C-alpha positions, 0 to 999 in steps of 0.5 A: 129377186128378179122376176122375167117376162113368162115366169109363174107365180104363185101369190099369196091370196088367191083369186076369184076364179080359185086359182092363185098362180099368175103368168107375169106378162111385163114388168117394170114398176107396175107388173102386169099379170095372168092368171093362169084360171081364167085368163083376167090380166091384172096390173099392180104395182112393184112394191105390191107384188113382191110382198105378196109373191109365195113361190116362183114355179118356173 
């Protein structure tokens, strides 16, 4: 599946702030994600990201 900047995705594992919705900020070999709850930004490898995506909201 193609992920584009601005997509909102739900991951299998929730964030400690209580939400599991993330906004895609950057794509490529690594994905940069921004937590929709607290605004924290994390980078994870593409393989781990694709494995942990539950669904694409928008």
